[in-house]
Phi, psi and omega in degrees: 000130178263120181242117185245122184233122170056038191289125176225140184223109174240126180268163179299146185152287011270157171230115178268099179294318179228138184231068180077057174279128179234127180209146170246119182248105180284184174290168184096191183265133173223136193252155171226115192246131175179160178288164178295136183093001176288336176116010184295316189286322170313310188296317181296309181302317173299318171296332183271003176067025177266356183209142173262137180283165174282326175197170180113172182225156176222121182239130176243117177054045175089341185264134176286094186294343175288322182279334177228070182298339171305315181301323177291308192296341176282347185238009188251140166238139185219126171249101186276167179304319178241096177269120185276131178236151179263106189304341181272357182266161172283174184291325181291320184291319178289326178295318179292317180304318176295321180293328179288315179299326182277351177075017181301123178299130175225086181308322183260011175103157181295322180302315179293315172310302187298313174310311181296316188290318180292329175288322186285341170253021168065047176228017182297325182292341178248019186298328186259005173277146184295135182303331172303343180255004182277155175272173189295334186274337173288324173297318181290323181291326174303308186305314183299317180305318181275340180288332185266348177305136173091004180054053181302161173269347182225116178243134183238127181239126187252116176039062192284338191255353182301131179084357183275149170280169187303322180294313183288332181290319181296320190283334176281325170305309188294319179294316174297324181288327176300312180302324189285351186290329179234019179206182172259134177245120175256115182253111177259134179200156172256012186253107192297330179304319181298310177300311182305320179284325190254331196253140173271334178219148178203162181239147172248131187246136177215132178047041180077000178242156173274125186250342180199146176222121188200192168231159182306318181295319182294313188295321182287316182303328183291348178252352188304136175080008180230020175233132181228155188228138176190165183277147182226132171290137172322320184282342179263359183296306187298325173298316179291316180301327176284334183254348185226172177271088180277133168269318169194168186228120171233167177267132170227117182053037169086010181251153172277109177259126183243143178246134187224140178266116177243115190299323184277354179074027181252120187284142168288156183302135179084349176259164181225145189292139181225158177296138176289150183244171173289333183290320180303312183295324179292312185296321178296317172306321177287346180271002181065047174270109189301325184287327178288317178303320188289320181283341178266357180291000000 
């Protein structure tokens, strides 16, 4: 169990990146969802002991990891948002180098351990290819390979699917789901699909504050019967945004299809009821919608 209490981080300026975050994160996959600039990376870096908070506490299985970061690092796998690779090295060479830096125990040698990890993330076929020739998804899988070395109890991944094509994203989902079976995996993302596919529970952060703690099912259920969809002329869309809670608008066959949240469940003329989605709930939370925040808490 990861227990976070009243976590605050203030940068010079002052800029309050985190404003009193408190969370209990159990075993399995847990999501942290929010837009870019919400404070997610600051939060992840503090949990990974790469950044000191201004105040607050973090305990992993009862151990105060802010006071004893060495205890955390022995149980941690971390894949930051911007992971630096040496492009001239091969995949196996890069991984061996990282394992050496991390001081991971390798009774059968670093080469054997690197081969085992590459096999686990489906990169054995590209072990001798240079990292500069890897796709974005392959680099992310290489990053996960170093993160799981040493069989950590806690794995932290920050925006791991950003920029991946659909096939690579699906492959990465499967790896993360497998890893979460016997440990805690904390996934930070601004992509709603990541949470919908992977996480039984997740928190939403906005402006450095926790605005919801819920599950995909609960978030959708809180909006059922109150989301409607209809065609809107382009010249009417801005007015609708000013007067109604629009979750999002997309072009379908050249038409503006707009989804609207109506708290009383009364459809607008020309609109029809539709099943609520996690994206509906998320976009409403980003609008500082008090009714949605209360239903998601």
